[in-house]
C-alpha positions as CSV (number, residue, x, y, z in Angstrom):
1,X,-32.6,6.4,-1.6
2,X,-29.1,7.9,-0.9
3,X,-29.5,8.7,2.7
4,X,-30.5,4.6,3.2
5,X,-27.3,3.5,1.4
6,X,-25.2,5.9,3.4
7,X,-26.9,4.7,6.6
8,X,-26.4,0.9,5.5
9,X,-22.7,1.6,4.6
10,X,-22.2,3.2,8.3
11,X,-24.0,0.5,10.2
12,X,-21.8,-2.4,8.3
13,X,-18.5,-0.8,8.0
14,X,-17.5,1.7,10.3
15,X,-20.0,0.4,12.7
16,X,-18.6,-2.8,12.9
17,X,-14.9,-1.9,13.1
18,X,-15.6,1.1,15.4
19,X,-18.6,-0.3,17.6
20,X,-19.6,-4.2,17.7
21,X,-15.8,-5.6,17.4
22,X,-14.8,-3.4,20.2
23,X,-17.6,-4.4,22.5
24,X,-17.2,-8.0,21.7
25,X,-13.9,-7.9,22.6
26,X,-14.5,-6.3,25.7
27,X,-17.7,-7.8,26.9
28,X,-15.4,-9.9,29.7
29,X,-13.2,-6.9,30.6
30,X,-14.2,-4.3,33.4
31,X,-15.5,-1.2,32.1
32,X,-13.1,1.9,32.1
33,X,-13.6,4.7,34.6
34,X,-12.8,8.3,35.0
35,X,-9.9,9.7,32.9
36,X,-9.8,6.7,30.3
37,X,-13.7,6.8,30.0
38,X,-13.5,10.5,29.1
39,X,-10.8,10.4,26.8
40,X,-12.2,7.3,25.1
41,X,-15.9,9.3,24.5
42,X,-13.9,12.4,23.3
43,X,-12.1,10.1,20.8
44,X,-15.2,8.1,19.8
45,X,-17.1,11.5,19.5
46,X,-14.6,13.0,17.7
47,X,-13.9,10.1,15.0
48,X,-17.6,10.2,14.6
49,X,-17.8,13.8,13.8
50,X,-15.0,13.5,11.5
51,X,-16.7,10.3,9.9
52,X,-20.1,12.2,9.5
53,X,-18.5,15.3,7.9
54,X,-17.0,12.8,5.5
55,X,-20.3,11.1,4.8
56,X,-21.9,14.6,4.2
57,X,-19.9,15.5,1.7
58,X,-20.1,12.3,-0.2
59,X,-23.7,12.5,0.0
60,X,-24.2,16.2,-0.8
61,X,-21.2,17.0,-3.1
62,X,-20.4,13.6,-4.6
63,X,-23.9,12.1,-4.5
64,X,-22.8,8.7,-3.7
65,X,-21.3,7.0,-0.6
66,X,-18.0,6.3,1.1
67,X,-18.7,2.6,-0.3
68,X,-16.3,1.5,-3.4
69,X,-19.6,-0.1,-4.7
70,X,-21.6,3.1,-4.8
71,X,-18.6,5.8,-5.5
72,X,-19.8,9.3,-5.9
73,X,-20.7,10.8,-9.2
74,X,-18.2,13.6,-9.0
75,X,-14.7,13.3,-7.1
76,X,-15.0,15.1,-3.5
77,X,-11.6,16.9,-2.8
78,X,-13.1,19.3,-0.1
79,X,-13.9,19.4,3.3
80,X,-12.0,16.9,5.5
81,X,-11.5,14.8,2.1
82,X,-9.2,17.6,0.7
83,X,-5.8,15.8,2.0
84,X,-4.4,12.9,0.8
85,X,-5.0,10.9,3.5
86,X,-8.1,8.9,3.9
87,X,-10.1,10.6,6.6
88,X,-13.2,8.7,6.5
89,X,-11.5,5.5,7.3
90,X,-9.2,6.8,9.8
91,X,-12.0,8.7,11.8
92,X,-13.4,5.1,12.5
């Protein structure tokens, strides 16, 4: 059940902000080529990796999701969430 909650949150929140909105905006623009495309893919992959790490920590250690409506049962202050910034939000 926790996996389903995390997948649903990922699809709704960061999925909308990081994937669907940019696709909607860029649908009429010409696609990036060469170096710009490579940099964009690297940054997108890095953000996805950081977000996946955050979700893993929230699910495995905190027994919850990054969504405020289903917050973790334990405070997650390890891994990428050990710093005072908000890495899950920054990654998307």
